[in-house]
C-alpha positions as CSV (number, residue, x, y, z in Angstrom):
1,M,0.0,0.0,0.0
2,A,1.2,3.5,-0.8
3,K,1.1,5.2,2.6
4,L,2.6,8.6,1.8
5,P,2.3,9.6,-1.9
6,D,0.0,12.6,-2.6
7,L,0.3,13.9,0.9
8,V,1.9,17.2,2.0
9,R,2.8,18.9,5.2
10,K,0.7,22.0,6.0
11,R,2.1,24.2,8.7
12,A,-0.5,25.3,11.2
13,G,-0.8,28.8,12.5
14,S,1.1,30.1,15.5
15,D,-1.9,29.7,17.7
16,T,-1.6,25.9,17.5
17,R,2.1,25.3,17.2
18,G,3.5,26.0,20.7
19,E,3.8,24.0,23.8
20,N,0.9,25.9,25.5
21,F,-2.3,23.9,25.1
22,S,-4.4,26.3,27.0
23,G,-7.6,27.2,25.2
24,V,-7.3,24.2,22.8
25,S,-10.4,22.2,22.4
26,D,-10.3,18.7,23.8
27,S,-12.7,17.4,21.2
28,T,-12.3,14.1,19.3
29,L,-12.1,14.3,15.6
30,D,-14.0,11.7,13.5
31,I,-14.0,12.7,9.8
32,G,-14.8,9.3,8.3
33,I,-11.3,8.3,7.2
34,V,-11.3,4.5,7.5
35,A,-8.6,2.2,8.9
36,G,-6.3,0.6,6.4
37,E,-5.2,-1.9,9.2
38,A,-6.5,-2.7,12.7
39,I,-6.0,0.4,14.9
40,P,-6.0,-0.1,18.7
41,A,-7.1,2.7,20.9
42,L,-4.3,5.1,22.1
43,S,-2.2,4.5,19.0
44,A,0.0,7.0,17.1
45,I,-1.6,7.1,13.6
46,C,-0.8,8.5,10.2
47,I,-2.7,9.0,7.0
48,G,-2.0,7.7,3.5
49,I,-3.5,6.5,0.2
50,D,-4.4,2.9,-0.5
51,S,-6.1,2.1,-3.8
52,G,-6.9,5.8,-4.3
53,V,-8.6,6.1,-0.9
54,Y,-7.2,8.0,2.1
55,K,-6.9,5.6,5.1
56,V,-5.4,5.5,8.6
57,F,-2.4,3.4,9.5
58,L,-0.2,2.9,12.6
59,C,2.6,5.4,12.6
60,D,6.3,4.6,13.5
61,T,9.7,6.2,13.0
62,S,10.2,5.2,9.4
63,A,10.6,8.3,7.3
64,N,7.4,7.9,5.2
65,L,5.1,7.1,8.1
66,S,6.5,9.6,10.6
67,A,6.0,12.4,8.1
68,S,2.3,11.8,7.9
69,F,1.5,11.6,11.7
70,I,-2.0,13.0,12.3
71,G,-2.7,12.2,16.0
72,I,-3.7,9.6,18.6
73,S,-6.6,7.2,18.1
74,T,-9.2,7.6,20.8
75,A,-11.0,4.3,20.1
76,A,-10.2,1.0,18.4
77,A,-11.1,0.6,14.8
78,A,-11.2,-2.5,12.6
79,V,-10.1,-2.5,8.9
80,G,-12.6,-0.4,7.0
81,E,-14.1,1.3,10.0
82,A,-14.0,5.1,10.5
83,V,-11.2,6.1,12.9
84,S,-11.8,8.6,15.8
85,Y,-8.6,10.5,16.8
86,R,-7.3,13.6,18.4
87,S,-4.8,15.9,16.7
88,V,-4.6,18.6,19.3
89,G,-5.6,18.3,23.0
90,F,-5.4,15.9,25.9
91,V,-5.6,12.1,25.5
92,S,-5.9,10.0,28.6
93,G,-5.9,6.2,29.3
94,F,-2.2,5.5,29.1
95,S,-0.1,4.0,31.9
96,G,3.5,4.3,33.0
97,L,4.2,7.7,31.4
98,T,6.8,9.9,33.0
99,P,5.0,13.2,33.8
100,F,6.1,16.3,31.8
101,T,8.3,14.3,29.4
102,N,8.3,14.8,25.6
103,Q,6.7,11.9,23.7
104,F,8.0,10.7,20.4
105,L,7.1,8.1,17.8
106,S,8.4,4.6,18.4
107,S,10.0,2.1,16.1
108,T,7.1,-0.2,17.1
109,P,4.0,0.9,15.0
110,G,1.5,2.8,16.9
111,Q,3.4,3.0,20.2
112,L,4.9,6.0,21.9
113,S,8.5,6.5,23.2
114,E,10.2,8.9,25.6
115,V,13.4,8.5,23.6
116,A,13.8,10.1,20.2
117,S,15.0,7.7,17.5
118,G,14.8,7.2,13.7
119,A,12.8,10.1,12.2
120,T,12.6,12.3,15.3
121,I,9.0,13.3,15.5
122,K,7.8,14.8,18.7
123,I,4.0,14.2,19.1
124,G,3.3,15.8,22.4
125,T,4.1,15.9,26.1
126,S,2.9,13.8,29.0
127,V,1.0,15.7,31.7
128,S,0.7,12.7,34.0
129,A,1.4,9.0,34.2
130,T,-1.8,8.4,32.2
131,A,-2.3,11.4,29.8
132,I,-0.5,13.4,27.2
133,A,-1.1,16.7,25.5
134,V,-0.8,15.8,21.8
135,N,0.0,18.3,19.1
136,A,0.2,17.0,15.5
137,F,0.6,20.5,14.2
138,E,4.0,20.9,15.9
139,N,5.7,18.9,13.1
140,G,3.3,20.0,10.3
141,F,-0.1,18.6,9.9
142,I,-0.8,16.4,6.9
143,M,-3.4,17.4,4.3
144,P,-4.1,15.9,0.9
145,L,-2.5,17.4,-2.2
146,D,-4.8,18.4,-5.1
147,L,-5.8,15.2,-6.8
148,L,-6.0,14.7,-10.5
149,M,-8.1,12.5,-12.7
150,V,-5.7,11.2,-15.4
151,S,-6.9,9.6,-18.7
152,S,-4.4,8.3,-21.2
153,H,-4.2,6.5,-24.5
154,G,-7.4,4.7,-25.7
155,S,-9.2,5.0,-29.0
156,N,-11.1,8.0,-30.4
157,A,-13.0,5.7,-32.7
158,G,-15.0,3.6,-30.2
159,L,-13.5,0.1,-30.0
160,N,-11.7,0.4,-33.3
161,V,-7.9,0.1,-32.7
162,T,-7.2,2.3,-35.7
163,G,-8.2,5.3,-33.4
164,A,-5.6,4.4,-30.8
165,Q,-4.0,7.5,-29.1
166,S,-0.8,8.4,-27.2
167,T,-2.3,11.5,-25.6
168,T,-2.9,12.3,-21.9
169,D,-5.5,14.5,-20.3
170,H,-5.9,15.9,-16.8
171,F,-9.1,16.8,-14.9
172,D,-8.6,18.9,-11.8
173,F,-12.3,18.6,-11.0
174,T,-12.8,22.1,-12.5
175,S,-11.6,21.7,-16.0
176,W,-9.9,19.4,-18.4
177,S,-6.5,20.1,-20.0
178,S,-4.0,18.3,-22.2
179,A,-0.8,16.9,-20.7
180,T,2.3,15.2,-21.8
181,A,1.7,12.6,-24.5
182,D,3.4,9.1,-24.3
183,S,5.7,7.8,-27.0
184,N,3.4,4.8,-27.5
185,T,0.1,4.7,-29.3
186,L,-2.2,2.2,-27.5
187,T,-5.7,1.2,-26.6
188,G,-7.6,-1.6,-24.8
189,S,-5.7,-1.6,-21.5
190,G,-7.1,-2.9,-18.2
191,Q,-10.6,-2.0,-17.0
192,G,-10.4,-0.3,-13.6
193,E,-8.2,2.1,-11.6
194,S,-4.5,1.9,-12.4
195,A,-2.6,4.1,-9.9
196,L,0.1,2.9,-7.5
197,G,2.6,4.8,-5.4
198,G,2.1,8.2,-7.0
199,F,2.1,6.8,-10.6
200,H,-0.5,6.0,-13.2
201,Y,0.4,2.9,-15.1
202,W,-0.5,1.9,-18.6
203,V,-0.1,-1.9,-18.9
204,D,-0.3,-4.2,-22.0
205,G,-3.0,-3.3,-24.5
206,I,-3.1,-3.2,-28.3
207,D,-1.3,-1.0,-30.8
208,T,-2.6,0.3,-34.1
209,G,-1.3,-2.8,-35.8
210,T,-3.5,-5.0,-33.5
211,T,-0.4,-6.4,-31.8
212,Y,-0.9,-7.4,-28.1
213,T,1.9,-5.8,-26.2
214,T,3.7,-6.3,-22.9
215,I,4.3,-2.6,-22.5
216,N,4.2,-1.0,-19.0
217,R,4.4,2.8,-18.9
218,A,4.5,4.9,-15.8
219,Y,3.2,8.5,-15.5
220,N,3.9,10.7,-12.6
221,K,1.6,13.6,-13.6
222,T,4.4,15.2,-15.5
223,S,6.2,12.7,-17.7
224,W,6.1,9.1,-19.0
225,S,8.8,6.5,-18.4
226,A,9.3,2.8,-18.9
227,A,8.4,0.4,-16.1
228,A,8.9,-3.4,-15.7
229,V,6.9,-5.3,-18.3
230,R,4.8,-8.4,-17.7
231,V,5.8,-11.8,-19.1
232,D,2.4,-12.2,-20.7
233,D,0.6,-9.8,-23.0
234,F,-3.1,-9.3,-22.4
235,S,-5.6,-6.6,-23.2
236,A,-8.7,-5.8,-21.3
237,S,-7.7,-7.1,-17.9
238,A,-9.5,-6.1,-14.7
239,T,-7.3,-3.8,-12.7
240,A,-7.2,-2.5,-9.1
241,T,-4.7,-2.1,-6.3
242,L,-4.5,-4.3,-3.3
243,D,-2.0,-4.4,-0.4
244,G,0.6,-2.4,-2.3
245,D,0.3,-4.2,-5.6
246,L,-1.3,-3.2,-8.9
247,T,-3.3,-6.3,-9.7
248,R,-4.5,-7.3,-13.1
249,I,-6.9,-10.2,-13.5
250,G,-7.9,-12.1,-16.7
251,G,-7.7,-10.5,-20.1
252,F,-7.3,-11.5,-23.8
253,D,-4.1,-12.4,-25.6
254,G,-5.5,-12.1,-29.2
255,S,-6.8,-15.7,-29.4
256,S,-8.3,-16.7,-26.1
257,N,-9.3,-15.4,-22.7
258,T,-7.1,-16.1,-19.6
259,N,-7.5,-16.6,-15.9
260,K,-4.0,-15.4,-15.0
261,I,-3.4,-12.9,-12.2
262,G,-0.5,-10.4,-12.4
263,Q,0.7,-8.4,-9.4
264,F,3.0,-5.4,-9.7
265,D,4.7,-3.9,-6.6
266,G,6.1,-0.9,-8.4
267,T,9.3,-2.7,-9.3
268,S,8.5,-6.1,-10.8
269,W,5.7,-8.4,-11.8
270,T,4.6,-11.7,-10.3
271,D,2.4,-13.8,-12.6
272,T,2.2,-17.1,-10.8
273,L,-1.5,-17.0,-9.6
274,T,-4.6,-18.0,-11.5
275,G,-8.2,-17.2,-10.8
276,T,-11.5,-19.0,-11.4
277,G,-13.0,-18.7,-14.8
278,T,-11.5,-17.1,-17.9
279,E,-13.4,-13.8,-18.3
280,R,-12.0,-10.7,-19.8
281,S,-13.0,-7.0,-19.9
282,Q,-14.4,-7.3,-16.4
283,G,-15.5,-4.5,-14.2
284,C,-13.0,-4.5,-11.3
285,F,-12.9,-2.6,-8.0
286,F,-11.2,-2.6,-4.6
287,H,-13.6,-2.8,-1.7
288,A,-12.1,-1.0,1.3
289,G,-14.4,-2.5,3.9
290,T,-13.2,-6.0,3.2
291,N,-9.8,-5.2,1.7
292,K,-10.6,-7.4,-1.4
293,I,-10.9,-6.9,-5.1
294,H,-14.1,-7.8,-6.9
295,T,-14.2,-8.6,-10.7
296,T,-17.6,-8.6,-12.3
297,G,-18.9,-9.8,-15.6
298,N,-17.0,-10.3,-18.9
299,E,-17.2,-9.5,-22.6
300,S,-20.5,-11.4,-22.9
301,A,-22.1,-9.4,-20.0
302,A,-22.2,-12.3,-17.6
303,T,-23.4,-11.8,-14.0
304,V,-20.3,-13.5,-12.3
305,N,-18.7,-11.8,-9.3
306,R,-15.3,-13.1,-8.3
307,I,-13.5,-12.0,-5.1
308,F,-9.7,-11.9,-4.8
309,D,-7.9,-11.4,-1.4
310,G,-4.4,-11.2,-2.8
311,V,-3.8,-14.9,-2.5
312,S,-6.8,-16.8,-4.0
313,M,-10.1,-16.1,-5.7
314,V,-13.6,-17.3,-4.8
315,A,-17.1,-16.8,-6.2
316,G,-19.2,-14.0,-4.8
317,A,-22.8,-12.9,-5.0
318,V,-23.8,-12.5,-8.7
319,V,-24.5,-9.1,-10.1
320,P,-28.2,-8.4,-10.6
321,Q,-27.6,-7.8,-14.3
322,G,-24.8,-8.9,-16.6
323,S,-21.9,-6.5,-16.7
324,G,-18.7,-6.2,-18.7
325,W,-16.6,-3.8,-20.8
326,F,-16.4,-1.4,-18.0
327,G,-13.9,-0.5,-15.3
328,G,-15.3,-0.8,-11.8
329,F,-14.3,1.7,-9.2
330,Q,-14.4,2.8,-5.5
331,T,-17.5,4.7,-4.3
332,T,-18.4,6.5,-1.0
333,G,-17.9,4.7,2.3
334,G,-15.4,2.2,0.7
335,N,-18.1,0.6,-1.5
336,G,-17.4,-0.5,-5.1
337,M,-19.5,-0.2,-8.3
338,C,-19.9,-2.1,-11.6
339,H,-21.8,-1.1,-14.7
340,S,-24.1,-3.3,-16.7
341,A,-22.9,-2.7,-20.3
342,G,-25.4,-4.4,-22.4
343,S,-26.5,-2.7,-25.6
344,G,-27.7,0.7,-24.6
345,N,-27.9,-0.3,-20.9
346,T,-27.4,2.4,-18.2
347,N,-27.6,0.4,-15.0
348,T,-24.9,0.5,-12.3
349,Y,-24.8,-1.4,-9.1
350,D,-23.1,-0.5,-5.8
351,W,-21.6,-3.2,-3.6
352,S,-21.9,-2.6,0.1
353,G,-19.6,-5.5,1.1
354,S,-22.5,-7.9,1.6
355,S,-25.1,-7.1,-1.1
356,W,-25.7,-5.3,-4.4
357,S,-27.9,-2.2,-4.6
358,T,-30.9,-1.9,-6.8
359,A,-30.1,-0.5,-10.3
360,I,-28.8,3.1,-10.3
361,T,-29.2,4.8,-13.7
362,M,-26.0,6.1,-15.2
363,S,-27.5,8.2,-18.0
364,Y,-26.6,11.9,-17.7
365,T,-25.6,14.9,-19.8
366,A,-22.2,16.4,-19.2
367,T,-21.4,20.0,-19.9
368,S,-20.9,20.6,-23.6
369,D,-21.6,16.9,-24.4
370,T,-24.6,14.8,-25.5
371,A,-26.5,12.5,-23.1
372,V,-24.8,9.3,-22.2
373,T,-26.7,6.1,-23.2
374,L,-23.8,3.7,-22.8
375,N,-20.6,4.4,-21.0
376,Q,-18.4,1.3,-21.5
377,Q,-14.6,1.1,-21.4
378,S,-14.3,4.4,-19.5
379,V,-11.8,5.7,-17.0
380,C,-13.1,5.9,-13.4
381,G,-11.9,6.7,-9.9
382,F,-12.8,8.0,-6.4
383,N,-11.9,11.4,-5.1
384,A,-11.3,11.3,-1.4
385,N,-11.5,15.1,-1.2
386,T,-14.9,15.5,-2.7
387,G,-16.3,12.1,-1.6
388,K,-17.5,11.4,-5.2
389,S,-16.7,8.9,-7.9
390,Y,-15.9,10.1,-11.4
391,S,-16.2,8.4,-14.8
392,N,-15.1,9.8,-18.1
393,G,-15.2,8.6,-21.7
394,G,-16.4,5.3,-23.2
395,N,-18.3,4.7,-26.3
396,Q,-21.9,4.8,-27.6
397,P,-23.5,1.8,-29.2
398,T,-22.8,3.5,-32.5
399,G,-19.1,3.1,-31.9
400,V,-18.5,6.8,-31.2
401,S,-16.0,7.6,-28.4
402,I,-17.6,10.1,-25.9
403,T,-16.2,12.9,-23.9
404,S,-18.8,12.9,-21.0
405,T,-17.7,13.1,-17.4
406,G,-20.1,11.9,-14.7
407,T,-20.1,12.0,-10.9
408,F,-21.6,9.6,-8.4
409,D,-22.3,10.8,-4.9
410,G,-23.3,7.5,-3.3
411,A,-26.9,7.9,-4.4
412,A,-27.2,9.2,-8.0
413,W,-25.2,10.1,-11.1
414,A,-24.9,13.7,-12.4
415,G,-23.0,15.3,-15.3
416,D,-19.8,17.2,-15.0
417,V,-17.4,19.0,-17.3
418,A,-16.8,17.1,-20.6
419,A,-13.3,16.3,-21.6
420,T,-11.7,17.7,-24.8
421,N,-10.9,14.3,-26.2
422,G,-13.3,11.4,-26.5
423,R,-11.7,8.1,-25.5
424,S,-12.8,4.4,-25.3
425,G,-10.5,1.7,-23.9
426,A,-8.4,4.3,-22.1
427,S,-6.6,3.8,-18.8
428,G,-6.4,6.1,-15.8
429,A,-7.2,6.8,-12.2
430,I,-7.5,9.6,-9.6
431,F,-4.3,10.1,-7.6
């Protein structure tokens, strides 16, 4: 999991930085950020991004974790549960503290130490044997950077590979703009979110000569570079991140579908696992509440739902309606969504972790664009700052690539600013 990328220190004002805690509210903060691992009460915690979602982790003296310290947990939280914590104020319930002694992060995740070591981050001062005055602002409070939705490559001619592109577009959630193009012209990459560790990755796909490639390209919001390639070349794999790996499931090699699972840790690929079934072009999303990937449907719009925990795959509750040719994505509260992409179908379904929602219509009109009637092979992602999911591009049943951008707020879809370029079979994410 990427625990620090896309975070930045934000210095607090002078009224919150000093040793004097008089007048500081002793209230508990609970802003709905969920735990990325089990969080005991009274633990030092940090914030980071896992699968495009801001989550809370235990903090220690390692450089990337200490830099993102946000406070002390005031209650225990299981994986996927919202974490209550205090950034500034008094926290009681400890034992054995030396009164009026500075408290630092420990090399043991979540614990405190009265001896500075590693990345020396002071987190507060003990005021008794059982309580400390914590001040996360003293070392710079962590806030999210501005996130971008990135869309790259894909075809401007529907599913036709002759329209393959090398271009890249950014959406800052106000307007779209053109960014640095890649040196490769490709379409038909994996369906789902494709960001890991501060990079967007384009993996595999098809070039304009209909060659299935093993290309892996990395984009850091500024420039493209080569990354480790897979052994196998597949298009239309289901893609999501899980436990620090960019995971690709299934796909098509030009002659047959596959059940292979590829895992990329940012350095190299492991392609030793296989799943159940041989679908391709599946919807795929990471479900934060259960810390698992769901793949849904396939090219023929099947209703299958397969669940991958990083080690093995099992069958899950079938989707109410056949889905395929669409990248699944994260939604509010850590849920996930898939789209039923039959001919002209506009139904989407939200997965709570135990059941599918009723059909949620995806038809909308984006600014400066025509109404969407089918949004397949689009780029999707979840913006932790706005609490909304976003989808852009895809193609109409007529084979026209569309420019529409839509938002999902947990209940309904609405239109947003249309992109300059229409893309189908593109790849991208919010990061």
